[in-house]
N, C-alpha and C positions, 0 to 999 in steps of 0.2 A: 475395219470391219472385223463384227465380233463372230468368234464359233462358235458350233452349234452345240461343244462339250462346254463352254462358259453359260452357255443360256439356260440350263437346265440347273433349275434348283438343288440340293441336297439334299434336301428333304424328300421333293417330289421322287427322286431317284432311289432315293432309301425305301420310302414307302412303297414303290411299286417291285421292289424286289421282294421287300414283304409278301407282297398281294399274293405275289407268282410265286413264292414258297408256301403261301398256304395251300395254294390250288393244288402245286405239286405234292406235297403232302398229303392234302386228303384223298387225291387220287392213289396213290402209292398204297397206302395203309388198305383202302378198303377194296383194292384189289388182290391183297394177299388171301390165300388158301387158310383154311382153318386150321389145317395143321400146322402152317407157320408162326401161329398165333405169339405161341410160347418164345420162339427165339426172337420174334418181333419185341416183344415185351424187354427182354433181356435188352435188345439193343437201344429201346428207348430211353430203359434205365440209365445205360452209359452215356447216352448225350445228356440226359437229366442231371447226372454228376459232373459233367464239364460246364453246364448252368448255372450249378449250387456254387462251382469256384467263382465263376463271373459275376454271380449276386452277392457274392460274398466280398469280393475287391470294391463292387458297387457301393456294399454298405458302411464298406473302411475307409469310403473316400474320405473324411474328415481327419481321420488318425493319418494320413499319409501327407494330403495337402494345406495343411492348417484349415482353414473356415470352410469344408466343402457343402457343394450346394444341395439340400432338402430333397429335391424334388428327385436326384440321383440316387439318393440314399432311400427313398421310398419307393422307388421303382426297383432297387436291388432287395427291398425288404419283400416287396409282392414277388416277385421272381422267387427269390430263395423259398417264399412257403410255398407256391406253388410247382416247385421242381420238386422239393420234399414232398409233397402230397403224391405227386406221381409217381417218385421213387415208393413209396410206402404202398401205393396202390398198387403199382406192378409187381412188385414182391408177393403182394396177398394173391393176385391173380395168377401169377405163374406158381407158386406152391399148391393153389386150389386146382388147377389145371395138371399139374405133374400126380398129383393126390388120386385123379381119374385113373391112371395107368397103373396106379400099385394095386399088387393082389390082397383080397379082402383076408382080414384074418377072420377064422371061424372059432 
């Protein structure tokens, strides 16, 4: 007799977790009041920096284990690019929002 846990394909299991995370993330971010957007951007920058570390590890797969899979390196490069754009854009948005609260020079 086969157990229920062994019948679930690992890809389907991970895909369902990813889809649920997308829905939860969407509803969490859109429920934030405008006053909290700057701290939220700081938090997403911190999360993106962790993604950058993981992406660098994925890009350097070939250096560690010999002949690394090209697909893992390609996904790592794409993740690295998206995370870098997210971090840079987050800093720009945070800087612009904080400049709205500064006193204007006369």
